[in-house]
N, C-alpha and C positions, 0 to 999 in steps of 0.2 A: 691386795696388796697386805693382807695383814700377816701372811708368811714370812712377810721381809722384817717386820718387828721386832722378833726374839733376836735374830742375828745383828740386826743393827744394835739394837741395845748393847748386845755385848762387845760388837765393833768400836761405838762411839758412848760411853760411859757418862762421860762428862756433857753429853748434848742431851736436852729435852725434846721429847716427842711429843706432838700432838696431831691426832687425827682427828677433823671435822668436817661435819657433813652441813654445818651451816651455810656455808656456800655452794650447795651441790649443784645450784642453778645458776648461779653467778659467780663462780670459781674464777671466770677471767679477770672481771674486774676486782676481786680481791688479789689475784696475784698481780694486775697491773699497779693495785692501790699499796702493795707490801700489805698485805693483812696474811697472806700464806706465802710460803717460800715456793711451793712444789704444789702443782695442780696434776691430779690425775684424770685423763679424760682419753674417750675413745674418738673426739672430735676436735681435734686441733684449729682452731681459729689464728691464721696467721697475724700477727700484728707486731711494727716495730719493736724493737727491744725484748723479743720473746722468743725462747727457740723450744723446741719439743724433741723426744727424745722417744722412739716407739721401744717397748719393752715385752710386749708378747703379743702376739696374733690370737685370734679366734673367730669363730664364725657366728653371724647374728640367724638366729634361728626364730621360727615361730613356736612359742610355747601355746599348749593346748592341753586341756584335761586329759587324762589316760583314755578315757571312756568317748571323748570326743570324735566325731566319726574323721576328723582331719588327721587324729593319732595314727591310723592305719596308711597313711599316704607317706610314701618315698619321699614328695617332696609337694609344695604346693604352688597354685599359680595363683596369678591376681584376682581370679576370678573366684577364686574358693573363700576368700574374705568378704564378699560381697555380702553376706548373710551374718556377718558376725560383727561384733563389738569388740572394737581394736583398743585395748588400754595403752598408752604410753605415759611416759615422764610429761611435765608439764614444760615441754620446749615447743618452738617454732614449729610447725610441719615443714617448713624447708631446710630445717636441721635433723629431722628424722630420715633416716636410712629406706625404712620400709616406706615410707611415701617417696622420696625422691630416687631411690634403686629399683624399686619395684611396683609399687600400684600407679605412679601418677605416668610413666611411661606407656603403661598399658591400659592407660584411661581407665584406671578402675578404683574404686573407694570403698571403705567398710562400709555396712550399713549405721554403724554409730562409731564415733571416736570420743574416747573420754580420759582422763587423765587423772593420774595419781601421783603421789609424791613418794611414797615408801615403795621400795621392790618387796617386801614382806607382803604388803596389802594387794600389791599387782599380782602375785603370785597366789594368793589365797583366792582372789578373785578368777584367776584360771584355771585351777583346781576347781572349783567350785562349779566351772561349765557356763561361768556368767560371761566370758570375755575371753579373746586371744592377746598375745604381745609379743611382740619382737624382742627378743631377750638373747643374751650372749650365751652360747653352749656352755660354757665352761659354768655357768651361775645355775643350771640346772641339774649337774651330776648328782647332788645329794639331796633333790627335793623329790619327794614322790608326791604321786597322784598330779604329776606334770610332765608330759612328754616334748621334746623338740623335734620340730619338722624342718626340713630343710626347705628354705624360702628359695623358689625358683631353682637356679642354676647355682644358688650360692650368695652368699653378700660376707665376703672376707673383711673384717675389721682388726684393729690393733688397739691395744693401750699405749696412751704416751703420756710421758711425765714432761709437763712443762715448767720453763724457769725462768727467771730473767737473765736476759744475754748478759754474757761479760764472764770473769773467772768466777766460776762457781766455788763457794765454801769447801773446802775438804770432804765435811761431813754430807753435804747434799751430793756431792760425786760419789761418794761411797754408797749412798741409798739408792743411786740410779744404778750404779754399777751390779750391787744386789738384787735389786728388780730384774735386770737383765739376764739374771741368771736362774729366777724361781721359775719354779714347774707349777703350772697351774692346773 
C-alpha cells in the first residue's frame, strides 16, 4: 500500500495521512471504534456497518529458505509440513488459510506452530532455515535467501480495504480508487 502514498499526498494536499501498525491484529475493533478510517486486510470479516473493497489479488505461498529441500518442489503437499516449524502471525488458527484451506482438510499439522508479530522477524527465521511460513507471493519478490513454493494447487487471496458503510469522504474514496490501480 505504500506505493499509493505519493500519488495520494499529491492528489490530497490538505489531508493528513498516517499509517499505523498499532492495530495490526485488532484492526476491526479500531475501525468499528472510529480509531482508524480504513483497514487493510486480506481477511474481511463481515459486520453490520462495514464494507470492503478488494484492491489487488495475490497467492499465498510457503516461504522457505533457498537451501531448504522444499524449495526445489513445484508445490507442497500437507504432509511436507509435518516435520516443519510453521511461523504465523498471532492470529487464531481458524483464521489462518494455511490451516483452514490446506492442513486441516488433509488432517495434517506442522511439527510445531510458533507465532511472531513482525514480518521482518518471520522472514529472517525462514531465511535461517528455522521455520517455514505461509506468505503473500508479492512479499517475497525482493527478499533474498527465501523462496516461495506453491501451496497445494494454490491459495488465491485478495487485499481488501475496509471502511464504515455510508457515504465515504472524497479523500477515502480517492485513496481506494488509487489502491485499485496500483501494481504490486
